[in-house]
C-alpha positions as a Markdown table, in Angstrom:
| # | Residue | x | y | z |
|---|---|---|---|---|
| 1 | Met | 72.0 | 58.3 | 85.2 |
| 2 | Glu | 72.0 | 61.4 | 87.4 |
| 3 | Lys | 75.3 | 63.2 | 87.7 |
| 4 | Tyr | 76.5 | 64.2 | 91.2 |
| 5 | Phe | 79.2 | 66.6 | 92.3 |
| 6 | Lys | 81.4 | 66.5 | 95.4 |
| 7 | Ile | 81.5 | 69.5 | 97.8 |
| 8 | Gly | 84.9 | 70.6 | 96.5 |
| 9 | Glu | 83.7 | 70.7 | 92.9 |
| 10 | Ile | 80.6 | 72.7 | 93.9 |
| 11 | Ser | 82.8 | 75.1 | 96.0 |
| 12 | Arg | 85.0 | 75.8 | 93.0 |
| 13 | Leu | 82.2 | 76.1 | 90.5 |
| 14 | Tyr | 80.2 | 78.6 | 92.5 |
| 15 | His | 83.0 | 80.3 | 94.4 |
| 16 | Ile | 81.2 | 79.4 | 97.6 |
| 17 | Gly | 83.1 | 78.4 | 100.7 |
| 18 | Val | 82.7 | 74.8 | 102.0 |
| 19 | Asp | 81.5 | 76.2 | 105.3 |
| 20 | Ser | 78.7 | 78.1 | 103.5 |
| 21 | Leu | 77.6 | 74.9 | 101.7 |
| 22 | Arg | 77.5 | 73.1 | 105.0 |
| 23 | Tyr | 75.5 | 76.0 | 106.5 |
| 24 | Tyr | 72.9 | 75.8 | 103.6 |
| 25 | Glu | 72.6 | 72.1 | 104.4 |
| 26 | Glu | 72.2 | 72.8 | 108.1 |
| 27 | Ile | 69.3 | 75.2 | 107.6 |
| 28 | Gly | 67.7 | 72.8 | 105.1 |
| 29 | Ile | 68.0 | 74.9 | 102.0 |
| 30 | Ile | 69.8 | 72.2 | 100.1 |
| 31 | Ser | 69.9 | 68.5 | 100.8 |
| 32 | Pro | 72.9 | 66.7 | 99.3 |
| 33 | Lys | 73.0 | 62.9 | 99.3 |
| 34 | Arg | 75.7 | 60.9 | 101.0 |
| 35 | Ala | 77.9 | 58.5 | 99.3 |
| 36 | Glu | 78.9 | 55.2 | 101.0 |
| 37 | Ser | 82.2 | 56.9 | 101.9 |
| 38 | Gly | 80.3 | 59.7 | 103.7 |
| 39 | Tyr | 81.1 | 62.3 | 101.0 |
| 40 | Arg | 78.3 | 64.8 | 100.2 |
| 41 | Leu | 77.0 | 64.5 | 96.7 |
| 42 | Tyr | 75.2 | 67.4 | 95.0 |
| 43 | Ser | 72.5 | 66.8 | 92.4 |
| 44 | Val | 71.3 | 69.0 | 89.5 |
| 45 | Asn | 68.4 | 70.1 | 91.8 |
| 46 | Asp | 70.9 | 71.2 | 94.4 |
| 47 | Ile | 72.7 | 73.2 | 91.7 |
| 48 | Trp | 69.5 | 74.9 | 90.6 |
| 49 | Arg | 68.9 | 75.9 | 94.2 |
| 50 | Leu | 72.5 | 77.2 | 94.5 |
| 51 | Asn | 71.8 | 79.3 | 91.4 |
| 52 | Val | 68.7 | 80.8 | 93.0 |
| 53 | Ile | 70.6 | 81.4 | 96.3 |
| 54 | Arg | 73.5 | 83.1 | 94.5 |
| 55 | Asp | 71.3 | 85.4 | 92.4 |
| 56 | Leu | 69.0 | 86.4 | 95.3 |
| 57 | Arg | 71.9 | 86.9 | 97.8 |
| 58 | Glu | 73.5 | 89.3 | 95.4 |
| 59 | Leu | 70.3 | 91.4 | 95.5 |
| 60 | Gly | 70.3 | 91.4 | 99.3 |
| 61 | Phe | 67.6 | 88.8 | 99.9 |
| 62 | Ser | 67.7 | 87.1 | 103.3 |
| 63 | Met | 68.3 | 83.4 | 103.7 |
| 64 | Thr | 64.9 | 83.1 | 105.4 |
| 65 | Arg | 63.1 | 84.6 | 102.3 |
| 66 | Ile | 65.1 | 82.4 | 99.9 |
| 67 | Lys | 64.3 | 79.3 | 101.9 |
| 68 | Gln | 60.6 | 80.3 | 102.0 |
| 69 | Tyr | 60.6 | 80.5 | 98.2 |
| 70 | Leu | 62.6 | 77.3 | 97.6 |
| 71 | Asp | 60.5 | 75.2 | 100.0 |
| 72 | Tyr | 57.4 | 75.9 | 98.1 |
| 73 | His | 57.0 | 77.9 | 94.9 |
| 74 | Asn | 54.4 | 78.1 | 92.1 |
| 75 | Thr | 53.8 | 80.5 | 89.2 |
| 76 | Glu | 52.3 | 83.2 | 91.4 |
| 77 | Ser | 55.0 | 83.0 | 94.0 |
| 78 | Thr | 57.6 | 83.1 | 91.3 |
| 79 | Leu | 56.1 | 86.2 | 89.8 |
| 80 | Ala | 56.0 | 87.8 | 93.2 |
| 81 | Leu | 59.6 | 86.9 | 93.7 |
| 82 | Leu | 60.6 | 88.3 | 90.3 |
| 83 | Gln | 58.8 | 91.6 | 91.2 |
| 84 | Glu | 60.8 | 91.7 | 94.4 |
| 85 | Glu | 64.0 | 91.1 | 92.4 |
| 86 | Gln | 63.0 | 93.9 | 90.0 |
| 87 | Asp | 62.4 | 96.3 | 92.9 |
| 88 | Ala | 65.7 | 95.4 | 94.5 |
| 89 | Ile | 67.5 | 95.9 | 91.1 |
| 90 | His | 65.8 | 99.3 | 90.8 |
| 91 | Ala | 66.9 | 100.3 | 94.3 |
| 92 | Lys | 70.4 | 99.2 | 93.6 |
| 93 | Met | 70.4 | 101.2 | 90.3 |
| 94 | Gln | 69.2 | 104.3 | 92.2 |
| 95 | Thr | 72.0 | 103.9 | 94.7 |
| 96 | Leu | 74.6 | 103.5 | 92.0 |
| 97 | Met | 73.4 | 106.6 | 90.2 |
| 98 | Gln | 73.6 | 108.6 | 93.5 |
| 99 | Leu | 77.2 | 107.2 | 94.0 |
| 100 | Gln | 78.1 | 108.2 | 90.4 |
| 101 | Ala | 76.8 | 111.7 | 90.9 |
| 102 | Asn | 78.6 | 111.9 | 94.2 |
| 103 | Val | 81.9 | 110.9 | 92.6 |
| 104 | Glu | 81.5 | 113.3 | 89.7 |
| 105 | His | 80.8 | 116.1 | 92.1 |
| 106 | Arg | 84.0 | 115.3 | 94.1 |
| 107 | Met | 86.1 | 115.2 | 90.9 |
| 108 | Gln | 84.7 | 118.6 | 89.8 |
| 109 | Thr | 85.5 | 120.0 | 93.3 |
| 110 | Ile | 89.1 | 119.0 | 93.0 |
| 111 | Arg | 89.4 | 120.3 | 89.4 |
| 112 | Ser | 87.7 | 123.6 | 90.5 |
| 113 | Ala | 90.3 | 124.0 | 93.3 |
| 114 | Gln | 93.1 | 123.6 | 90.8 |
| 115 | Gln | 91.7 | 126.3 | 88.5 |
| 116 | Arg | 90.9 | 129.2 | 90.8 |
| 117 | Pro | 93.6 | 131.9 | 91.2 |
| 118 | Leu | 95.7 | 131.5 | 94.4 |
| 119 | Gly | 96.8 | 134.3 | 96.6 |
| 120 | Gln | 94.2 | 136.7 | 95.3 |
| 121 | Val | 91.5 | 138.1 | 97.7 |
| 122 | Phe | 87.9 | 137.9 | 96.6 |
| 123 | Leu | 84.8 | 139.4 | 98.1 |
| 124 | Glu | 81.9 | 137.0 | 97.7 |
| 125 | Glu | 78.3 | 136.7 | 98.8 |
| 126 | Tyr | 77.2 | 133.5 | 100.6 |
| 127 | Pro | 73.7 | 132.4 | 101.7 |
| 128 | Asp | 73.1 | 130.9 | 105.1 |
| 129 | Arg | 75.2 | 127.7 | 105.4 |
| 130 | His | 74.1 | 125.1 | 107.9 |
| 131 | Tyr | 76.8 | 122.9 | 109.4 |
| 132 | Phe | 77.7 | 120.2 | 111.9 |
| 133 | Ser | 80.5 | 121.0 | 114.3 |
| 134 | Ile | 82.7 | 119.5 | 117.0 |
| 135 | Pro | 83.5 | 122.5 | 119.3 |
| 136 | Gln | 86.9 | 121.3 | 120.3 |
| 137 | Gly | 90.2 | 123.0 | 119.7 |
| 138 | Tyr | 93.4 | 121.4 | 118.5 |
| 139 | Ser | 97.0 | 122.2 | 117.9 |
| 140 | Asp | 98.3 | 119.9 | 115.2 |
| 141 | Glu | 97.1 | 118.2 | 111.9 |
| 142 | His | 96.8 | 114.8 | 113.6 |
| 143 | Glu | 94.3 | 116.1 | 116.1 |
| 144 | Met | 92.4 | 117.9 | 113.3 |
| 145 | Asp | 92.3 | 114.7 | 111.3 |
| 146 | Val | 90.7 | 112.8 | 114.2 |
| 147 | Leu | 88.1 | 115.4 | 114.7 |
| 148 | Ile | 87.2 | 115.5 | 111.0 |
| 149 | Lys | 86.8 | 111.8 | 111.0 |
| 150 | Gln | 84.4 | 112.1 | 113.9 |
| 151 | Leu | 82.4 | 114.6 | 111.9 |
| 152 | Val | 82.2 | 112.3 | 108.9 |
| 153 | Asn | 81.0 | 109.5 | 111.2 |
| 154 | Ile | 77.9 | 111.5 | 111.9 |
| 155 | Asp | 76.5 | 110.2 | 108.6 |
| 156 | Pro | 79.2 | 107.9 | 107.0 |
| 157 | Glu | 76.9 | 106.8 | 104.2 |
| 158 | His | 76.6 | 110.4 | 102.9 |
| 159 | Phe | 79.6 | 112.3 | 104.3 |
| 160 | Tyr | 83.0 | 111.8 | 102.8 |
| 161 | Val | 86.5 | 113.3 | 103.1 |
| 162 | Ile | 88.1 | 113.0 | 99.6 |
| 163 | Gly | 87.0 | 115.8 | 97.3 |
| 164 | Asn | 84.8 | 117.5 | 99.9 |
| 165 | Asn | 85.2 | 121.3 | 100.0 |
| 166 | Gln | 82.6 | 121.6 | 102.9 |
| 167 | Ile | 84.9 | 120.6 | 105.7 |
| 168 | Gly | 86.9 | 123.1 | 107.6 |
| 169 | Thr | 88.1 | 124.6 | 110.9 |
| 170 | Val | 87.3 | 127.8 | 112.8 |
| 171 | Ile | 90.1 | 130.2 | 113.7 |
| 172 | Ser | 89.7 | 132.8 | 116.4 |
| 173 | Leu | 89.4 | 136.3 | 115.0 |
| 174 | Gln | 90.3 | 137.8 | 118.3 |
| 175 | Glu | 93.5 | 135.8 | 118.7 |
| 176 | Ala | 94.4 | 136.6 | 115.1 |
| 177 | Thr | 93.8 | 140.4 | 115.4 |
| 178 | Thr | 95.1 | 141.1 | 118.9 |
| 179 | Gln | 97.9 | 138.6 | 119.3 |
| 180 | Gly | 98.7 | 137.7 | 115.7 |
| 181 | Arg | 98.4 | 134.0 | 116.2 |
| 182 | Val | 96.3 | 131.2 | 114.9 |
| 183 | Lys | 94.1 | 129.4 | 117.4 |
| 184 | Tyr | 91.9 | 126.6 | 116.1 |
| 185 | Gln | 88.6 | 126.5 | 118.0 |
| 186 | Ser | 86.6 | 123.8 | 116.2 |
| 187 | Val | 86.0 | 121.8 | 113.1 |
| 188 | Phe | 82.9 | 121.9 | 110.9 |
| 189 | Leu | 81.1 | 120.2 | 108.0 |
| 190 | Ile | 78.7 | 122.3 | 106.0 |
| 191 | Asp | 75.5 | 120.4 | 105.3 |
| 192 | Glu | 71.9 | 121.5 | 104.9 |
| 193 | Asn | 70.8 | 119.4 | 107.9 |
| 194 | Gly | 73.3 | 120.9 | 110.2 |
| 195 | Glu | 72.2 | 122.2 | 113.6 |
| 196 | Ser | 74.2 | 125.4 | 113.4 |
| 197 | Cys | 74.4 | 128.1 | 110.7 |
| 198 | Leu | 77.0 | 130.3 | 109.2 |
| 199 | Pro | 75.2 | 133.6 | 108.6 |
| 200 | Ala | 74.6 | 134.9 | 105.0 |
| 201 | Gly | 76.6 | 137.9 | 103.9 |
| 202 | Lys | 79.8 | 139.0 | 102.3 |
| 203 | Tyr | 82.9 | 137.1 | 103.0 |
| 204 | Leu | 86.5 | 137.9 | 102.1 |
| 205 | Ser | 88.4 | 134.9 | 100.9 |
| 206 | Val | 91.8 | 133.8 | 99.7 |
| 207 | Arg | 93.1 | 130.4 | 98.6 |
| 208 | Tyr | 96.7 | 129.2 | 99.0 |
| 209 | Arg | 98.7 | 126.2 | 98.0 |
| 210 | Gly | 101.0 | 124.3 | 100.4 |
| 211 | Ala | 101.5 | 123.9 | 104.2 |
| 212 | Tyr | 99.1 | 125.3 | 106.8 |
| 213 | Ser | 102.0 | 127.2 | 108.2 |
| 214 | Gln | 101.2 | 129.9 | 105.7 |
| 215 | Cys | 97.9 | 130.6 | 107.5 |
| 216 | Pro | 99.1 | 133.6 | 109.6 |
| 217 | Glu | 100.4 | 135.3 | 106.4 |
| 218 | Gln | 97.2 | 134.7 | 104.6 |
| 219 | Ile | 95.1 | 136.0 | 107.5 |
| 220 | His | 97.4 | 139.1 | 107.6 |
| 221 | Gln | 96.6 | 139.6 | 103.9 |
| 222 | Leu | 92.8 | 139.4 | 104.4 |
| 223 | Leu | 93.0 | 141.8 | 107.4 |
| 224 | Gly | 95.1 | 144.2 | 105.3 |
| 225 | Tyr | 92.6 | 144.0 | 102.4 |
| 226 | Ala | 89.7 | 144.7 | 104.9 |
| 227 | Arg | 91.4 | 147.8 | 106.3 |
| 228 | Glu | 92.2 | 149.1 | 102.8 |
| 229 | His | 88.6 | 148.7 | 101.7 |
| 230 | Gln | 87.0 | 149.9 | 104.9 |
| 231 | Leu | 85.5 | 146.5 | 105.7 |
| 232 | Thr | 85.2 | 145.2 | 109.3 |
| 233 | Pro | 85.6 | 141.5 | 110.0 |
| 234 | Ser | 82.6 | 140.4 | 112.1 |
| 235 | Gly | 83.1 | 136.6 | 112.5 |
| 236 | Asn | 85.8 | 134.1 | 113.1 |
| 237 | Phe | 88.0 | 132.9 | 110.2 |
| 238 | Leu | 86.9 | 129.8 | 108.4 |
| 239 | Glu | 89.7 | 127.6 | 107.0 |
| 240 | Ile | 88.1 | 125.4 | 104.3 |
| 241 | Leu | 90.0 | 122.3 | 103.0 |
| 242 | Trp | 89.7 | 122.0 | 99.2 |
| 243 | Ile | 92.6 | 119.6 | 98.6 |
| 244 | Asp | 94.2 | 118.2 | 101.8 |
| 245 | Asn | 96.2 | 115.2 | 102.9 |
| 246 | His | 93.3 | 112.8 | 102.2 |
| 247 | Thr | 93.5 | 113.8 | 98.5 |
| 248 | Thr | 97.3 | 114.1 | 98.1 |
| 249 | Ser | 100.3 | 113.2 | 100.2 |
| 250 | Asp | 102.2 | 116.0 | 98.3 |
| 251 | Ile | 102.0 | 119.1 | 100.5 |
| 252 | His | 102.7 | 121.3 | 97.5 |
| 253 | Glu | 99.4 | 120.1 | 95.9 |
| 254 | Gln | 97.3 | 120.9 | 98.9 |
| 255 | Ile | 94.9 | 123.9 | 98.6 |
| 256 | Thr | 93.2 | 125.7 | 101.5 |
| 257 | Glu | 90.8 | 128.6 | 101.5 |
| 258 | Leu | 90.4 | 131.2 | 104.3 |
| 259 | Gln | 87.1 | 133.1 | 104.6 |
| 260 | Val | 85.9 | 135.8 | 107.0 |
| 261 | Leu | 82.5 | 137.6 | 107.2 |
| 262 | Val | 82.8 | 141.3 | 106.8 |
| 263 | Glu | 80.5 | 144.4 | 107.2 |
């Protein structure tokens, strides 16, 4: 005698909501019988169909494609479906490998930030660096955070905030040198597809730990080093966020780098 299961039993067995089971019935992908009491009764054949639905949905198959297969299938169509499954699995594996590499890179970025000397000025050579930018000034960290999130939203599948040392802000060189104050002009995200470009050349840089309020002092240090070594700043200051409030809520762990192109 064939065994039947009630809708609640099927829902618990497959972790499928009752509404989903009713939807599958509505589109004709499963056809439970009805008991005299009106309860839906699911057969072994319905369970087989639910197994197929579950496996294919996990791989991203549409309900239309699943129904097409379940309505009529033979050896050839099964082989074709299995090939589609294999392709979908391969694509998912590639995505996971990319995600793994991305996470590993971000972890290394944070560790690198922790290892480099702080408060020490370096003169470093950089190639052209393309970037996306939002040319909008701001006055506090909340406004900066909103602008950075707008930048990340340019390509949310590939851009990220945590562990990204390619995000920063632009500080006016003129304001810093003539008035001794920090004026934030824009935010940027360095990416090879960016429309704008930071020119190649030698950059003075210094990293510091703690609050952004130290920025004027660090700018003063860079300008002093430039004068002492007969270097002329020729671009605005870049403030690059290595470890910020997205990575740690402890301000004493946050690390920021200042860079300025010199001649």
